[in-house]
N, C-alpha and C positions, 0 to 999 in steps of 0.2 A: 638044577632043575630045568632051567631055560635051555641049557645045552642039550639035555635029553629030549626036550620037546622039539628042538630044531632038528635032531637026528631022526626023530620019528616022522616029522612032517616038513621036510625041506621044500618040497614042491609047493605046498600050500603057502609058505612064507614068501617064496619067490614070486608067486602070483600076486600076493598082497602088496609087496614092495613095488612090483611093476605097475599095478593099477594105481597106486598113489603117485607114481612119477610119470603118468601119461602126459604127453605134451598137449598143450592147448593148441587148437587149430583155428585160424591159420597162424603161422609163425609171424610174430610182430618184430622179431629181431633176427636179421639174417647176417649180412656182411657190411651193412652200412647204417648210418644213423639217420632216423627220421628227419625230414619227410622221405628220404630215400628208402626204398624196399627192394631188396634183391637186385640192386644196381639200377632199378627203375626210379627215375627222379621226376616228380611233378615240376612242370615249368621248363624241363629240358628233354625228356625222352620222347622220341618220335613214336607214332602209333605202331609202325612196323616193328621197331625194336621191343616195344611192350608186348605185342602178340608173340613175337618169337621167344621172349623170356617166359611168358605164360606157358607156351607149348612145351618148353623144356623143363619146367618145374615139376618134379615127381609127385608133389603134394596135390596137383591140380588134375582134375578129370578133363582131359583134352577134348573129349566130345561135348563138353558143356560150354566151351568157349564160343560165344556168339555176339554179334551186334544185337543191341537190345533196343526196344522202343519204350523203355521206361521213361516216363515224362520227367524232365529235369529242366528247371527254368534257365540256367545259364549255359548248359552244355548239351546240345542236341545229339552229339556223336558219343554213344555209350557202348561199352563192351562189358559183358558179364560172364561169370564163370562160377563153378562150384569146386570146393576142395574135397578131395577124396575122403577125408576123415571128418567132414562136417564144416559148415560155414560157407559163406559166399563172398565173392569179390566183384566190385564194379569199378570200372575205370572210365573217367570222363575226359574228353579230348576237345581241344579248340584248334582249328586249322592243323590237324594231325599231330598236335603236341599234347602230351598228357598234362592235365591240369590238376586232377584230383583222383585219388584212388581210395576206395572204401572197403572195409571188411566188416561183413554183417553176420547176424545170427551168432554172436559171441556170448560168453558169460564169464567175462574177466572180472574179478573183484576190483573195485576202484582202487583199494590200497595197493594192489599188485602193480597197477599201471602208474600210480603216482610214484611208487618206488622206482619204476622203470624210467618215467619221463620227467619226474619232478612235479612241483605244484603247477596247476593251471593258472592262467592269468585272470580269466574271466568266466562268469557263469551267466548263461541265458536260460530263462524258463519260459516256454511258449506252450500254447494249447496244443493238445493232440486229439483226443477223441473221448467224448463223454466225460467221465470223471478221471481221465488220465491226462498227464502233461509230459511234455518233452523237457529233458534237462540236457544242456549242451555245455561242455567244459572246454574252453578254448586256450590253446597254447599259441600265443601271438607269433613270436619269433621262430618257433620250431615248425610251424605249419602242421599242427595236429589238432584234431577235434574229436572229443569223445562224447558219445551220447547214449541216452537210454530213456525209457518211459517209466513213470511212477504214478501210482494212484493218489488222487487227492483225498484229503480229510476235510473237515469243516474249518480248518485254520486258514489264515492268510499266509502261512509260511509252509515250506516243504523242508524236510530234514534230509540232508545228504550224508550218508553214512559210509564208513570204510568198506563195508561188505556189500554195498549197492553193486548190482551186476551191470557192467557196461556192455551193451549190445552191438554197438558200432564204433569202429575206429576209422577215422579218415586222416589221410595225409594230403596236404594240398600245397600248391606253390604259395609261399607267403606273400607274393606280390598281388594275389587275387583275394586277399583276406576280406576286403570290403564286399566283394561279390558273395563270398561264402556267408558273411554275417547277414547280408540282405536276404539270401535264400532261406536261411534257417529261421529268420524272424518275419518272413513274409506274411504268414497267417496272422500273427499278433499285430503287425502294423496295418495290413489292409482290412481286416475284419474286425479288429478290436480297437484300432486307432492308437496303439501304443508306439512311442517313439524309441529309437535305438538308445537314446540317453537313458531312458527309464528301464529298458530291458537289460542293458549291460551292467552287470554287477561284478565288482572285484571279488576274487576268491579270497575267503578269509579262513579257510580250513573246514574240516568237517563240522556240521551243525546246521542250524536253521537258516534258510534264505527266503526272503520275502517273495511272494507271488504277486508281481506288479501288474 
């Protein structure tokens, strides 16, 4: 019976299979391990090499590559771009050396990334806007930071689930981890008086984490 259906509707099933296997953009795995991305390495790659790599990447809209005035506490030199199939990238430089690279507007399930990268080391929960909070998952030695926002309920805890959608992936030079942590916790520290020791929670697996 199934063979008869496939003979009658081969194009339909080809489209269905193709749509199920669509690639997620931007690519998070190319030809090197994070924090390297497409031979671009935070802490090592010069800005000129990064720009050349971006222009040669067929997944990037070349016309969208530009120096940006996006405010960022640690790195005033910023380059942004758009991927042709969706998603955005931002590169942060210090003295013409790449320090951090971000991929935004993503919708990766958390379990997909944990399968890819392993378990994170720490969780940070910080205020975002209104009844929403930021959740940050830090990989110390690998130089990886995953983040997304989540709505608050009336509890003092937030549940982190396997199907939570990660919106931003950042690769950074592990040597600047302290700067990264200070940036992501700035609002919680400066406006709410929270200490890093309070905000930094070890990853214990999926489940509830305290909003401190």
